[in-house]
C-alpha positions in Angstrom: 0.0 0.0 0.1 2.7 2.5 0.8 3.1 5.6 2.7 0.3 8.3 3.0 1.0 11.3 0.5 1.8 14.5 2.6 -0.3 17.4 1.9 2.5 19.2 -0.2 2.7 15.7 -2.4 -1.1 16.1 -3.1 -2.9 13.6 -5.4 -1.2 13.1 -8.8 -2.6 14.9 -12.0 -3.3 12.6 -15.2 0.8 12.6 -15.8 1.7 11.6 -12.2 2.6 15.0 -11.3 1.6 16.1 -7.4 -1.4 18.4 -7.0 -3.1 19.4 -3.9 -6.1 20.6 -5.4 -7.1 17.2 -7.0 -10.3 15.3 -5.6 -10.4 11.6 -5.5 -13.3 10.0 -7.3 -14.1 6.8 -6.1 -17.1 4.3 -7.5 -19.7 6.2 -5.2 -18.7 9.9 -6.4 -18.1 9.1 -10.1 -21.7 10.1 -10.6 -21.0 13.4 -9.0 -17.8 13.7 -10.8 -19.5 12.6 -14.2 -22.3 15.1 -13.7 -19.8 18.1 -13.2 -18.0 17.2 -16.6 -21.3 17.7 -18.4 -21.8 21.2 -16.4 -24.3 19.8 -13.8 -23.9 19.9 -9.9 -25.7 17.2 -7.9 -26.4 16.8 -4.2 -28.0 14.0 -2.8 -31.6 14.1 -1.3 -33.0 11.6 1.8 -36.2 10.1 0.8 -37.0 8.9 4.2 -40.6 10.0 5.4 -40.4 12.8 7.8 -37.0 13.9 6.5 -36.5 14.9 3.0 -33.3 16.7 3.6 -30.9 17.7 0.9 -27.0 17.2 1.8 -23.7 18.1 0.4 -21.0 16.7 0.2 -21.9 13.3 -1.1 -22.5 10.3 1.2 -24.3 7.1 1.0 -26.4 7.6 3.8 -28.6 10.9 5.4 -26.3 12.9 8.0 -29.6 14.2 9.5 -32.0 10.7 10.1 -29.1 8.1 9.1 -31.2 6.7 6.6 -29.7 5.0 3.4 -32.6 5.9 1.2 -30.9 9.0 -0.8 -30.6 9.8 -4.1 -28.6 11.9 -6.4 -30.6 15.1 -7.4 -29.8 18.0 -9.7 -29.2 21.2 -7.9 -30.4 24.2 -9.8 -26.7 26.2 -9.4 -27.7 28.9 -7.3 -25.9 29.8 -4.1 -25.2 32.6 -1.6 -21.8 33.5 -0.2 -21.7 32.3 3.4 -18.0 33.3 4.1 -14.5 33.1 2.4 -11.2 34.4 2.6 -8.8 35.6 0.2 -5.5 33.8 -0.4 -2.3 35.9 -1.5 0.0 33.5 -0.6 0.5 29.5 -1.3 3.5 27.9 -3.1 1.7 24.7 -3.5 1.2 23.9 -7.4 -1.2 25.0 -8.8 -2.3 27.7 -6.6 0.7 29.8 -7.0 -0.6 30.3 -10.7 -4.2 31.4 -9.1 -3.1 33.8 -6.7 -5.0 35.7 -5.3 -8.0 33.2 -5.0 -11.0 32.9 -3.3 -11.9 29.7 -1.2 -15.4 29.9 0.0 -18.6 28.3 1.6 -21.7 28.9 -0.2 -25.1 28.1 0.9 -26.9 26.1 -1.8 -30.3 27.2 -2.9 -31.5 23.5 -1.9 -30.0 24.1 1.9 -26.9 22.6 2.1 -23.5 24.2 2.5 -20.8 23.6 0.0 -16.8 24.0 0.1 -15.8 25.8 -3.1 -14.0 28.5 -4.6 -15.5 31.9 -5.9 -13.9 33.2 -9.1 -14.5 36.2 -11.4 -15.3 38.7 -8.9 -13.0 41.5 -7.4 -12.4 40.7 -3.8 -13.7 44.0 -2.5 -17.2 43.4 -4.0 -17.4 39.9 -1.6 -20.3 40.3 0.8 -22.1 37.7 2.9 -25.4 36.8 1.1 -24.3 37.8 -2.3 -25.9 35.6 -4.8 -23.7 33.1 -7.0 -23.9 31.0 -9.7 -22.2 27.6 -10.2 -19.6 27.3 -12.9 -17.1 24.7 -13.9 -13.4 24.6 -14.2 -11.8 22.1 -16.6 -8.0 21.9 -16.1 -6.4 20.1 -19.0 -4.0 18.5 -16.5 -7.0 17.1 -14.5 -9.2 14.2 -15.2 -12.1 15.7 -13.3 -13.9 18.9 -13.8 -14.6 21.0 -10.9 -17.4 23.0 -9.7 -16.9 26.6 -8.8 -19.2 29.6 -8.1 -19.2 33.1 -9.6 -21.3 36.2 -9.1 -24.7 36.3 -11.0 
């Protein structure tokens, strides 16, 4: 199995170079990543009686009632900004080429909060509650398309 990679080493890109920003797709999350590649954001929704809540990050069970009766659902792609930070220094590839960048938590219209990145917005115009729309980053070095958010 080998030793675990450190944060600095990250997961490799398609050519085997270390990347700290590459999520790992598995059999369960493959549906999520394939939908992102098609420009669709998926969330999970509980179908248990009396619950029905949406959640994100994808899990095989409902984090509210513990039911395993959960399904994939396409999100509408709208969100509001909950919190953020502007990063000016980061020496890990590929972040140094994106400086400054804005990691954030957004509140999806369906209810769950999602860790993401806000792009295409001057940092001085960011405010809690600003309306955002999902967009997707396709990096030619990655095998995955990453959902991000931008101002409407």
